C-alpha positions in Angstrom: 32.0 32.7 99.0 34.1 35.8 98.8 31.9 37.6 101.2 32.2 34.8 103.7 35.9 34.7 103.4 36.2 38.4 104.0 34.0 38.2 107.0 36.1 35.4 108.4 39.2 37.5 107.9 37.6 40.4 109.6 36.4 38.1 112.4 39.9 36.6 112.7 41.5 40.0 112.8 39.2 41.2 115.5 39.7 38.1 117.6 43.5 38.5 117.2 43.3 42.2 118.2 41.2 41.3 121.2 43.6 38.5 122.2 46.5 40.9 121.9 44.7 43.5 124.0 43.9 40.9 126.7 47.6 39.8 126.8 48.8 43.4 127.0 46.5 44.1 129.9 47.7 40.9 131.7 51.3 41.9 131.2 50.6 45.4 132.5 48.8 44.1 135.6 51.8 41.8 136.2 54.3 44.7 135.8 52.2 46.9 138.1 52.1 44.2 140.6 55.9 43.8 140.4 56.4 47.6 140.7 54.1 47.7 143.8 56.1 44.9 145.3 59.4 46.7 144.8 57.9 49.9 146.2 56.8 48.1 149.3 60.3 46.6 149.7 62.0 50.1 149.3 59.6 51.6 151.9 60.3 48.8 154.3 64.1 49.2 153.9 63.7 53.0 154.3 61.6 52.5 157.5 64.2 50.2 158.9 67.1 52.6 158.2 65.1 55.5 159.7 64.5 53.5 162.8 68.2 52.7 163.0 69.3 56.3 162.5 66.8 57.5 165.2 68.2 55.0 167.7 71.8 56.0 166.9 70.9 59.7 167.2 69.2 59.1 170.5 72.3 57.1 171.8 74.6 59.9 170.6 72.5 62.6 172.2 72.5 60.7 175.5 76.3 60.3 175.3 76.8 64.0 174.6 74.5 65.0 177.3 76.3 62.8 179.8 79.7 64.3 178.7 78.4 67.8 179.0 77.1 67.1 182.4 80.4 65.6 183.5 82.3 68.6 182.1 79.9 71.0 183.9 80.4 69.2 187.1 84.2 69.3 186.8 84.2 73.0 185.9 81.8 73.7 188.8 84.1 71.9 191.2 87.2 73.8 189.9 85.4 77.1 190.2 84.4 76.3 193.7 88.1 75.4 194.6 89.3 78.7 193.0 86.7 80.7 194.9 87.8 79.1 198.1 91.5 79.8 197.4 90.6 83.4 196.5 88.6 83.8 199.7 91.5 82.6 201.7 93.9 85.1 200.0 91.4 87.9 200.6 91.1 87.0 204.3 94.9 86.9 204.5 95.3 90.3 202.8 92.7 91.8 205.2 94.6 90.5 208.1 97.9 92.0 206.7 96.2 95.3 206.1 94.9 95.4 209.6 98.4 94.7 210.9 100.0 97.4 208.7 97.3 99.9 209.8 98.2 99.2 213.4 101.9 99.7 212.6 101.2 103.0 210.8 99.2 104.3 213.7 102.1 103.4 216.1 104.6 105.1 213.7 102.4 108.2 213.4 102.3 108.5 217.2 106.1 108.1 217.4 106.6 110.7 214.6 104.4 113.2 216.4 106.4 112.7 219.6 109.7 113.1 217.7 108.4 116.3 216.0 107.6 117.8 219.4 111.1 116.9 220.7 112.7 118.4 217.5 110.8 121.7 218.0 112.1 121.9 221.5 115.6 121.1 220.4 115.4 123.7 217.6 114.4 126.4 220.1 117.4 125.4 222.3 119.8 125.5 219.3 118.4 128.9 218.2 119.1 130.3 221.7 122.6 128.9 221.7 123.3 130.3 218.3 122.3 133.7 219.4 124.5 133.4 222.5 127.5 132.2 220.5 127.1 135.0 218.0 127.2 137.6 220.7 130.4 136.0 222.0 132.0 136.0 218.5 131.1 139.6 218.0 132.6 140.5 221.3 135.8 138.6 220.5 136.0 140.1 217.0 135.8 143.6 218.5 138.6 142.7 221.0 140.8 141.4 218.1 140.3 144.5 216.1 141.4 146.6 219.1 144.4 144.4 219.7 145.6 144.1 216.0 144.8 147.6 214.9 143.1 146.2 211.8 139.5 146.2 210.7 137.7 143.0 210.0 137.7 143.6 206.2 141.4 144.5 206.2 142.2 141.3 208.2 140.1 139.2 205.8 141.9 140.6 202.7 145.4 140.1 204.3 144.4 136.5 205.3 143.0 135.8 201.8 146.2 137.1 200.1 148.3 134.9 202.4 146.2 131.9 201.8 146.1 132.5 198.0 149.9 132.7 197.8 150.2 129.6 199.9 147.6 127.8 197.8 149.3 128.8 194.5 152.7 127.6 195.8 151.2 124.3 197.0 149.2 123.9 193.8 152.4 124.5 191.7 154.2 121.8 193.7 151.2 119.5 193.3 151.2 120.1 189.5 154.9 119.3 189.3 154.3 116.1 191.2 151.3 115.2 189.0 153.3 115.9 185.8 156.1 113.7 187.0 153.7 110.9 187.8 152.0 111.4 184.5 155.2 111.0 182.5 155.6 107.5 183.9 152.3 106.6 182.3 152.8 108.7 179.2 152.6 105.9 176.7 149.4 104.5 178.1 147.7 107.8 178.5 148.8 108.8 175.0 147.2 105.7 173.5 144.0 106.5 175.3 144.0 110.1 174.1 144.7 109.0 170.5 141.9 106.4 170.7 139.5 109.0 172.0 140.5 111.5 169.3 140.1 108.8 166.6 136.6 108.0 168.0 135.5 111.7 168.0 137.1 112.4 164.6 135.9 109.3 162.8 132.3 110.5 162.1 133.5 113.7 160.5 136.3 112.0 158.6 134.0 109.3 157.1 131.3 111.8 156.1 133.8 114.2 154.5 136.5 112.0 153.0 134.9 108.8 151.9 132.1 110.0 149.6 131.7 111.5 146.2 128.6 113.2 144.8 127.4 112.8 141.2 124.9 115.4 140.0 122.0 114.1 137.9 120.2 115.9 135.1 116.8 115.1 136.8 115.3 112.9 139.5 113.9 110.5 136.8 117.5 109.4 136.2 117.6 107.8 139.7 115.0 105.3 138.6 117.1 104.4 135.6 120.2 104.0 137.7 118.4 101.7 140.1 116.9 99.6 137.2 114.2 97.0 137.3 114.2 95.3 140.7 117.5 97.1 141.4 119.6 95.1 138.8 121.4 98.2 137.5 122.6 99.5 140.8 123.6 96.0 141.9 125.6 95.6 138.8 127.4 98.9 139.2 128.2 98.2 142.9 129.5 94.8 142.0 131.7 96.1 139.2 133.2 99.0 141.1 133.2 97.8 144.7 131.6 101.1 145.8 128.2 101.6 147.5 125.7 103.8 145.8 123.4 105.8 148.1 120.2 107.1 146.4 118.3 109.1 149.0 116.0 112.1 149.1 118.8 114.5 147.9 117.4 116.1 144.7 119.3 115.3 141.5 122.3 113.7 143.2 123.7 110.3 143.9 126.3 109.6 146.6 129.2 107.2 146.1 130.6 105.8 149.4 133.8 103.9 149.8 137.3 104.1 151.4 139.2 103.4 148.3 139.6 106.8 146.4 140.6 105.1 143.2 137.6 102.9 143.1 135.4 105.8 144.0 136.8 107.8 141.1 136.2 104.8 138.8 132.6 104.6 140.0 132.1 108.4 139.6 133.5 108.5 136.0 131.5 105.4 135.0 128.3 106.8 136.3 128.9 110.1 134.5 129.5 108.2 131.2 126.4 106.1 131.6 124.3 109.1 132.3 125.7 110.9 129.3 125.3 107.8 127.1 121.7 107.1 128.3 122.1 103.3 127.9 122.0 101.9 131.4 121.8 98.1 131.8 124.1 95.5 133.4 126.0 94.5 130.3 126.6 98.2 129.4 127.7 98.9 133.0 130.3 96.2 132.9 131.8 97.5 129.6 131.9 101.1 130.8 133.5 100.2 134.1 136.2 98.2 132.4 137.0 101.1 130.0 137.0 103.6 132.9 139.3 101.4 134.9 141.8 101.3 132.0 141.5 105.1 131.6 142.0 105.7 135.4 145.0 103.3 135.4 146.5 105.3 132.5 145.8 108.5 134.4 147.6 107.1 137.5 150.6 106.1 135.5 150.8 109.5 133.8 150.3 111.4 137.1 153.2 109.4 138.7 155.5 109.9 135.7 154.6 113.6 135.5 155.4 114.1 139.2 158.8 112.4 138.9 159.5 114.4 135.7 158.5 117.7 137.2 161.0 117.1 140.1 163.7 115.7 137.9 163.7 112.4 139.8 164.6 109.4 137.7 165.0 105.7 138.2 161.9 105.1 140.3 160.3 101.7 139.8 157.2 101.7 137.6 155.2 100.0 140.4 156.3 102.7 142.8 155.2 105.4 140.2 151.8 103.8 140.1 151.5 104.1 143.9 152.6 107.7 143.6 150.0 108.4 140.9 147.2 107.0 143.1 147.8 109.9 145.5 146.2 112.1 142.9 142.8 110.8 144.1 143.7 111.0 147.9 143.3 114.1 150.0 144.4 114.9 153.6 142.7 117.8 155.4 141.3 118.8 151.9 144.9 119.0 150.5 145.7 116.8 147.5 148.4 114.4 148.6 150.1 114.1 145.3 150.4 117.9 145.0 151.6 118.0 148.7 154.2 115.4 147.9 155.5 117.4 144.9 155.7 120.5 147.1 157.6 118.7 149.8 160.0 117.4 147.1 160.6 121.0 145.8 161.1 122.3 149.3 163.5 119.5 150.2 165.5 120.2 147.0 165.7 124.0 147.7 166.9 123.5 151.3 169.4 120.8 150.2 170.8 123.2 147.6 171.3 125.9 150.3 173.1 123.4 152.5 175.2 122.0 149.7 173.7 118.5 149.9 172.5 116.1 147.2 169.5 117.9 145.7 168.2 114.9 143.7 168.3 112.6 146.7 166.5 115.2 148.9 163.8 115.6 146.2 163.4 111.8 145.9 162.8 111.6 149.7 160.3 114.4 149.7 158.4 113.1 146.7 158.0 109.6 148.2 157.5 110.5 151.9 153.7 110.0 151.8 153.7 107.0 149.4 152.1 104.9 152.1 148.9 106.9 151.9 148.2 105.1 148.6 147.4 101.8 150.6 146.8 102.9 154.2 143.1 102.4 153.8 143.6 98.8 152.7 146.6 97.6 154.9 147.1 97.9 158.7 149.8 100.2 159.9 150.7 103.9 159.7 151.3 105.4 156.3 155.0 106.1 157.3 155.6 102.5 158.1 153.7 101.3 155.0 155.5 103.7 152.7 158.9 102.6 154.0 157.9 99.0 153.4 156.8 99.7 149.8 159.9 101.8 149.0 162.2 99.0 150.3 160.2 96.4 148.3 160.8 98.3 145.0 164.5 98.9 145.4 164.8 102.3 147.0 168.0 103.0 149.0 168.1 102.5 152.8 168.4 106.3 153.2 165.2 107.0 151.3 163.4 104.1 153.1 164.5 105.5 156.5 163.5 109.1 155.7 160.0 107.9 154.8 159.7 105.9 158.0 160.9 108.8 160.1 159.1 111.8 158.5 156.5 111.9 161.4 159.2 111.3 164.1 158.1 107.7 164.6 161.8 107.1 164.4 164.6 109.5 165.4 166.2 111.3 162.4 169.6 109.9 161.5 170.7 112.2 158.7 170.2 115.9 157.7 167.9 114.6 154.9 165.5 113.2 157.5 165.2 116.5 159.2 164.7 118.3 155.8 161.8 115.9 154.9 160.2 116.6 158.3 160.6 120.4 157.9 159.3 120.4 154.3 156.3 118.3 155.2 155.4 120.8 158.0 155.9 123.7 155.7 153.7 122.3 152.9 150.9 121.2 155.3 150.9 124.2 157.6 151.3 127.1 155.2 148.2 129.4 155.0 145.8 128.2 152.3 147.2 124.7 152.0 144.4 123.2 154.0 141.3 125.3 153.2 142.0 128.1 155.7 141.5 131.7 154.8 144.6 134.0 155.2 142.6 136.5 157.3 141.5 133.8 159.7 145.0 132.4 159.9 146.5 135.8 160.8 143.6 136.6 163.2 144.2 133.3 165.1 148.0 134.1 165.5 147.2 137.6 166.8 144.6 136.2 169.2 147.1 133.6 170.5 149.8 136.2 171.2 147.2 138.6 172.7 146.0 136.0 175.2 149.6 135.4 176.4 150.5 139.1 176.5 147.5 139.9 178.7 149.1 138.1 181.6 151.4 139.8 184.1 155.1 139.0 183.9 155.0 138.1 180.1 157.9 139.7 178.2 157.2 138.4 174.7 154.9 135.8 173.0 155.3 134.2 169.6 152.8 132.1 167.7 154.8 129.6 165.6 154.3 126.5 163.5 151.3 128.1 161.8 149.6 128.6 165.1 150.2 125.1 166.4 152.6 126.3 169.1 152.7 129.3 171.3 156.0 130.2 173.0 155.8 132.6 175.9 158.9 134.3 177.4 158.4 135.6 180.9 160.4 137.9 183.2 162.4 135.8 185.5 162.3 138.4 188.2 158.5 138.5 188.3 157.6 134.9 187.6 159.0 131.9 189.5 159.3 128.3 188.2 156.1 127.4 190.0 154.3 130.4 188.5 155.4 129.4 185.0 153.7 126.1 185.4 150.5 127.8 186.5 150.8 130.4 183.7 150.9 127.7 181.1 147.7 126.2 182.5 146.0 129.6 182.6 146.9 130.3 178.9 145.7 126.9 177.8 142.4 127.4 179.6 141.9 130.9 178.0 142.7 129.5 174.6 140.2 126.7 174.9 137.5 129.2 176.2 137.9 132.0 173.6 139.3 130.4 170.4 138.1 127.8 167.9 140.9 125.9 166.3 141.6 122.4 164.7 143.8 119.9 166.4 145.8 121.1 169.4 148.0 124.0 170.3 151.2 123.5 172.3 151.9 126.2 174.9 155.6 126.6 176.1 156.4 129.0 178.9 160.2 129.9 178.9 161.8 131.4 182.0 165.5 132.0 182.4 167.7 134.1 184.6 170.6 135.9 182.9 173.6 137.4 184.6 175.6 139.7 182.3 178.8 141.5 183.2 181.5 143.2 181.2 185.3 142.9 181.7 187.1 146.2 180.9 190.8 147.1 180.8 
């Protein structure tokens, strides 16, 4: 019983396993069939897409081929047209060349004919010249016999006569030209001044508007420039002065027309270099401190100048302008020191003449006050100085002496003449403007030597520190016309042989004196 039951269980299990296996195989065959069906569908779809792409590609290739053929036909047609046009131009050029060749041949034939004619004409002219020369020689011999003079003697006599006549005519012409020139003097003077300014400007700018700061080493240039140039921009913005950092070793150039600002920039840069801390914030602090120090220096310089001369009652603002002259130079002469010298000279001359010494010193001290602002405001420094002096309460006499110290206005009082004279004495004395005494004396001697080398000169004097040469001539040997020519000759010799700044005025003086004595 138990064995039968177990056998039935085993048989049942086997039948179940066989049935499951049969079902699994059936499901597998069904899945394989479905997969094959899907594969056939995918292959059919792919074949359809491939056929479609092939057809599209064939159509596109046909279109492109048609377009290329059309473009080729068009280019071929254009090329044919261009070749035809080029062929026409070549044919036209060949025809022009043929015509020009014919013209050249004709011209060559004519030139050959003219050359033969010229040769014949030259032979005739040569024969005529020979004939005329024989006639001239014969007439010359007859003239020598008649006049009793040789040919060379007659030439010399004729040349002397012609030279005297030419000199007389040229002197008259010079007089007429001078008279005409005086009518246009103002216009010509302006042109000359403009030309002088143009020629002098380059040297003036290079010499008078820059300061040089020496550096301990070239590495300092990089620190002054700073990262991306921020330090140099900060310094230029704070001072208003341009910094030029070029290939000059261990040096920085400060460029600007304002001498006070240039001095502020110079002192600020020196302090920054000495301190070693160079950055925008530090630059602004240092520049502010230096500006205060320079402002104090300006006040002290103005007050000291007034104190040295014993001039009192000058406005504080006017003293500031006066102090600014400490940083201004004219022909390498310090303007403040020049003003003090002029004040002393005016006072000394006023004392000799019994005039008001303090007033004369005041005029001399303030005469160049306009130079403190002439680089900022339009106008001459004399005009600007008079305007400033009037603004800050100076008397009309002082104002007028300032305006007239360069003869822009005619002098009205003795004080005006004293200021002009003292200004010339201070500026023209040897050594005042960087000129060696030996060179100064040598130039005066050369000037007088040039004048004395001419015939008819009695005496020659170089005055005004070599700015003027006065020549006194013998009235019996030199006429008025000769005096004009002599002044021209002296000027020409001076320009050819001497080197001098500015201009030299040459005055030739001729007079006739009749002296008699009455006796009893």
